[in-house]
C-alpha positions as CSV (number, residue, x, y, z in Angstrom):
1,M,-6.0,-11.0,-15.1
2,S,-8.1,-10.2,-11.8
3,A,-7.6,-9.3,-8.4
4,R,-9.0,-10.5,-5.3
5,H,-8.2,-10.0,-1.7
6,T,-7.7,-12.7,0.6
7,R,-6.2,-12.8,4.0
8,L,-3.3,-10.3,4.4
9,R,0.5,-11.7,4.5
10,P,3.3,-9.5,5.2
11,I,6.3,-9.3,2.9
12,P,9.2,-8.3,5.0
13,V,11.5,-7.2,2.0
14,F,8.7,-5.1,0.7
15,L,8.0,-3.4,4.2
16,A,11.8,-2.4,4.5
17,A,11.8,-1.0,1.0
18,V,8.7,1.3,1.6
19,I,9.7,2.4,5.1
20,S,12.9,3.5,3.5
21,L,11.5,5.5,0.8
22,S,10.3,8.2,3.7
23,A,10.8,8.8,7.2
24,A,6.9,8.3,7.9
25,G,6.0,5.5,9.8
26,V,9.2,5.8,12.2
27,T,8.2,6.6,16.1
28,A,10.1,6.5,19.1
29,A,7.7,4.6,21.3
30,P,8.3,1.3,22.4
31,L,5.8,-1.6,21.4
32,P,3.5,-2.9,24.1
33,K,5.1,-5.3,26.6
34,G,8.6,-5.2,25.2
35,A,7.4,-7.1,21.6
36,T,9.8,-6.4,18.8
37,T,7.0,-7.1,16.3
38,L,3.3,-6.1,16.2
39,R,0.8,-7.2,13.6
40,E,-2.7,-6.2,14.1
41,E,-6.1,-6.3,11.4
42,Y,-8.3,-3.7,10.5
43,G,-10.6,-4.9,8.1
44,S,-9.0,-5.6,4.8
45,W,-5.7,-3.7,6.1
46,Q,-2.8,-4.8,8.4
47,V,-0.8,-2.6,10.5
48,L,3.0,-3.8,11.1
49,C,5.3,-2.8,13.3
50,A,8.9,-3.6,13.8
51,A,11.2,-2.4,16.8
52,K,14.9,-2.4,16.4
53,D,17.5,0.1,18.1
54,Q,15.0,2.3,20.3
55,T,13.1,2.7,17.1
56,T,9.8,1.6,15.8
57,R,8.7,1.5,12.4
58,C,4.8,0.9,11.4
59,V,3.0,0.5,8.0
60,M,-0.6,-0.1,6.9
61,Q,-0.5,-3.0,4.1
62,Q,-2.9,-4.9,1.9
63,I,-2.2,-7.4,-0.3
64,Q,-4.1,-8.7,-3.3
65,I,-3.6,-12.4,-4.6
66,D,-4.6,-13.9,-7.7
67,A,-7.6,-16.3,-7.0
68,K,-6.1,-19.1,-9.7
69,S,-2.7,-18.7,-9.5
70,Q,-1.9,-17.5,-5.8
71,Q,0.4,-15.1,-7.1
72,R,0.4,-11.8,-5.4
73,L,-0.6,-9.1,-7.8
74,L,-0.3,-6.0,-5.6
75,T,0.7,-5.0,-2.3
76,I,0.1,-1.5,-1.3
77,E,1.9,-0.2,2.1
78,L,1.2,3.2,3.5
79,G,3.5,4.9,6.6
80,G,1.7,7.4,8.7
81,V,0.8,11.2,8.1
82,D,4.0,13.1,8.1
83,N,3.4,17.1,7.4
84,G,-0.2,16.4,6.2
85,V,1.0,13.7,3.9
86,L,0.4,9.8,3.7
87,S,3.3,8.5,1.8
88,G,4.3,4.8,0.8
89,G,4.5,2.8,-2.3
90,M,2.7,-0.5,-3.9
91,V,4.4,-3.3,-5.8
92,M,3.0,-4.0,-9.1
93,P,3.2,-7.2,-10.8
94,F,5.3,-7.8,-13.8
95,G,4.1,-7.6,-17.4
96,L,2.7,-3.9,-16.8
97,D,4.1,-0.9,-19.5
98,L,6.7,0.8,-17.4
99,Q,6.4,3.9,-19.6
100,K,2.7,4.6,-18.4
101,D,1.7,5.9,-15.3
102,V,-0.5,4.0,-12.7
103,S,-3.9,5.7,-12.2
104,I,-5.2,5.8,-8.5
105,G,-8.8,6.9,-8.1
106,F,-12.3,5.7,-7.2
107,A,-15.5,3.9,-8.6
108,N,-16.6,7.1,-10.1
109,G,-13.4,6.8,-12.8
110,K,-12.2,10.0,-12.1
111,P,-8.3,9.6,-10.9
112,L,-7.5,10.7,-7.4
113,R,-3.6,10.9,-8.7
114,V,-1.2,9.5,-11.1
115,F,2.0,8.1,-10.1
116,P,4.8,6.7,-12.3
117,F,7.0,3.4,-11.7
118,S,10.4,4.0,-9.9
119,T,12.2,1.0,-10.4
120,C,11.3,-3.1,-10.5
121,L,12.9,-5.6,-7.9
122,P,12.6,-9.4,-7.8
123,A,9.2,-9.3,-6.0
124,G,7.7,-6.9,-8.4
125,C,8.0,-2.9,-9.8
126,I,7.6,-0.2,-7.4
127,V,5.3,2.6,-7.5
128,P,6.0,5.8,-5.0
129,I,2.4,7.0,-3.8
130,E,1.8,10.4,-1.6
131,F,-1.7,11.3,-0.6
132,G,-2.2,14.9,0.7
133,E,-5.1,15.7,3.4
134,E,-8.2,16.3,1.2
135,D,-6.5,12.8,-0.8
136,I,-6.9,11.1,2.8
137,A,-10.2,12.2,3.7
138,A,-11.3,11.0,0.4
139,L,-9.6,7.6,0.8
140,R,-11.4,7.4,4.4
141,E,-15.1,8.4,3.2
142,N,-14.9,5.6,0.0
143,A,-15.1,2.0,0.0
144,T,-13.0,0.7,-2.8
145,L,-9.6,2.2,-4.2
146,E,-9.4,1.7,-8.3
147,I,-6.0,1.1,-9.4
148,S,-5.3,0.9,-13.0
149,A,-2.3,0.1,-14.8
150,T,-1.8,-0.5,-18.6
151,A,-0.6,-4.1,-20.0
152,N,2.6,-4.6,-21.8
153,G,1.9,-6.0,-25.2
154,D,-1.8,-5.7,-26.4
155,K,-1.8,-2.4,-23.8
156,S,-5.4,-3.0,-22.3
157,T,-6.0,-1.4,-19.0
158,I,-5.7,-3.8,-15.9
159,N,-7.5,-2.8,-12.7
160,F,-6.7,-3.8,-9.2
161,P,-9.7,-2.7,-6.8
162,V,-8.4,-2.3,-3.0
163,S,-10.8,-2.5,-0.5
164,L,-10.7,0.6,1.8
165,E,-12.6,-1.6,4.7
166,G,-10.8,-0.7,7.8
167,F,-8.6,1.9,6.0
168,A,-9.6,4.8,8.7
169,A,-8.8,2.4,11.7
170,A,-5.7,1.4,10.4
171,L,-4.5,4.8,9.6
172,D,-5.7,6.1,13.1
173,R,-3.7,3.0,14.5
174,L,-0.5,4.4,13.0
175,A,-1.2,7.6,14.3
176,D,-1.3,6.2,18.0
């Protein structure tokens, strides 16, 4: 199974699930010109905002789609930085060993962080993630984030490369 990035498509159910994981991404500022939703692209990332009842919630998102099946393989969403921590979550595909953690790192093979699965929903299995200030600086400086999980069954490693093109701009936009 290999991942290939295609144009981003929002998944509102996941957007709501990730936003509920933390208070990050919640602002009081209204969207421009009274809009109730906002969608902007920054390289391989999208910034998605929704306004309701005087509250605006924003996240940055990237979706990986399998080139052959056109099935979603991975969705990663992050809220804004709150107290030096960037938090959010990933939706991973079914068929992974839920007893093994998901490893996140860069091309040099050294893991940045390791995170456990939280739960599974009809859209896939959720992995809550958090990055501190040093991690955020590394994310801004690298070109690709490597996410690795273990297949259920043959126990092979499945890699999901995530482009960081536009990551810094999208993160800066969340701060606006």
